[in-house]
C-alpha positions as CSV (number, residue, x, y, z in Angstrom):
1,X,-10.0,31.8,18.6
2,X,-7.7,28.7,18.9
3,X,-10.2,26.4,17.3
4,X,-10.7,28.7,14.3
5,X,-6.9,29.0,13.8
6,X,-6.7,25.1,13.8
7,X,-9.5,24.8,11.3
8,X,-7.8,27.4,9.0
9,X,-4.5,25.6,9.3
10,X,-5.9,22.2,8.2
11,X,-8.3,23.6,5.6
12,X,-7.3,22.1,2.2
13,X,-5.3,19.3,3.8
14,X,-8.3,17.2,4.8
15,X,-9.6,14.7,2.2
16,X,-13.0,13.1,2.4
17,X,-13.6,9.5,1.3
18,X,-16.8,7.7,0.5
19,X,-15.9,4.4,2.1
20,X,-13.3,3.1,4.6
21,X,-11.7,1.1,1.8
22,X,-10.6,4.3,0.2
23,X,-8.6,5.5,3.2
24,X,-5.4,3.5,2.5
25,X,-5.2,4.7,-1.1
26,X,-5.8,8.4,-0.2
27,X,-3.1,8.1,2.4
28,X,-0.7,6.6,-0.1
29,X,-1.5,9.4,-2.6
30,X,-0.7,11.9,0.1
31,X,2.7,10.3,0.8
32,X,1.7,8.6,4.0
33,X,2.5,4.8,4.1
34,X,0.6,2.6,6.5
35,X,2.8,-0.1,8.3
36,X,1.2,-2.9,6.3
37,X,-0.3,-2.6,2.8
38,X,-3.0,-4.7,1.3
39,X,-2.6,-5.8,-2.3
40,X,-6.3,-5.4,-3.1
41,X,-8.2,-2.2,-3.1
42,X,-10.8,-3.7,-0.9
43,X,-9.6,-4.5,2.6
44,X,-11.6,-7.4,4.1
45,X,-10.3,-7.3,7.7
46,X,-10.8,-5.1,10.7
47,X,-7.2,-4.3,11.9
48,X,-6.1,-3.3,15.4
49,X,-2.4,-2.1,15.4
50,X,-0.1,-1.9,18.4
51,X,3.6,-1.0,18.5
52,X,5.6,-3.2,21.0
53,X,9.2,-3.1,22.1
54,X,10.5,-5.6,19.4
55,X,8.1,-4.9,16.5
56,X,4.4,-4.4,15.7
57,X,1.3,-6.4,16.3
58,X,-1.7,-6.5,14.0
59,X,-4.9,-8.2,15.1
60,X,-6.7,-9.1,11.8
61,X,-10.4,-9.9,12.2
62,X,-12.8,-11.2,9.6
63,X,-16.1,-9.7,10.4
64,X,-17.8,-10.9,7.2
65,X,-19.8,-14.1,6.6
66,X,-17.3,-15.5,4.0
67,X,-13.7,-16.7,4.0
68,X,-11.5,-13.8,3.3
69,X,-8.0,-13.8,1.7
70,X,-5.5,-11.0,1.4
71,X,-1.8,-10.5,0.7
72,X,0.0,-7.8,2.7
73,X,3.2,-6.1,2.0
74,X,5.1,-5.7,5.3
75,X,8.3,-4.3,4.0
76,X,11.4,-5.6,2.2
77,X,13.6,-7.5,4.6
78,X,11.1,-7.6,7.4
79,X,10.2,-10.8,9.2
80,X,6.5,-11.4,9.7
81,X,4.7,-14.3,11.4
82,X,1.0,-15.1,11.5
83,X,-0.2,-16.6,14.8
84,X,-3.4,-18.0,16.1
85,X,-4.3,-15.6,18.9
86,X,-5.9,-18.3,21.1
87,X,-3.1,-21.0,20.9
88,X,0.0,-19.0,19.8
89,X,0.6,-21.6,17.0
90,X,2.2,-20.4,13.9
91,X,-0.1,-20.0,10.8
92,X,2.3,-18.6,8.3
93,X,5.5,-16.6,7.6
94,X,6.3,-13.6,5.3
95,X,8.3,-14.3,2.2
96,X,10.1,-11.5,0.3
97,X,8.2,-8.8,2.2
98,X,4.8,-10.3,1.6
99,X,2.5,-12.4,3.8
100,X,-0.7,-14.3,2.7
101,X,-3.6,-14.2,5.1
102,X,-6.7,-16.4,5.0
103,X,-9.2,-16.1,7.7
104,X,-12.6,-17.8,8.1
105,X,-15.7,-15.7,9.0
106,X,-15.8,-14.6,12.6
107,X,-12.1,-15.5,13.3
108,X,-8.9,-13.6,13.9
109,X,-5.2,-14.0,13.3
110,X,-2.3,-12.0,14.8
111,X,0.4,-10.7,12.6
112,X,3.7,-10.0,14.3
113,X,6.2,-7.9,12.3
114,X,9.7,-7.7,13.8
115,X,11.6,-4.5,13.9
C-alpha cells in the first residue's frame, strides 16, 4: 500500500527526541539549519515563523514566569530588527549576525530578518 511504502521510505531517517529543546540540535546534526539559531541549548521562547516578501518574521513569546534572555544567530551579513508587536517601536538591532533578545514573562517581541 502507499502508506506502507512511505513508512518504509522514511524508516531510519526519523529521530526521536525527549524534549522540544533537543529538536534544534538534532536538526543541526542532520545537516538541517533553522533560519535563526539560539546560542543556548535551552530555547526559552515559543516561536512562530513566517516568510514574507522582503524577509522573515519571527514572533518570539515568553510563556514562562521569568524574564528570559537569548542570543540568536540570524546569519552573517543579515540585517535583523526587534520590534514591539503592539507599537511597532524598535527594541534592538542585530550586530555581526547576532541579536540579543530579552522578554518579560507573558510578553512577545517580533524579529524581522531582511532578505
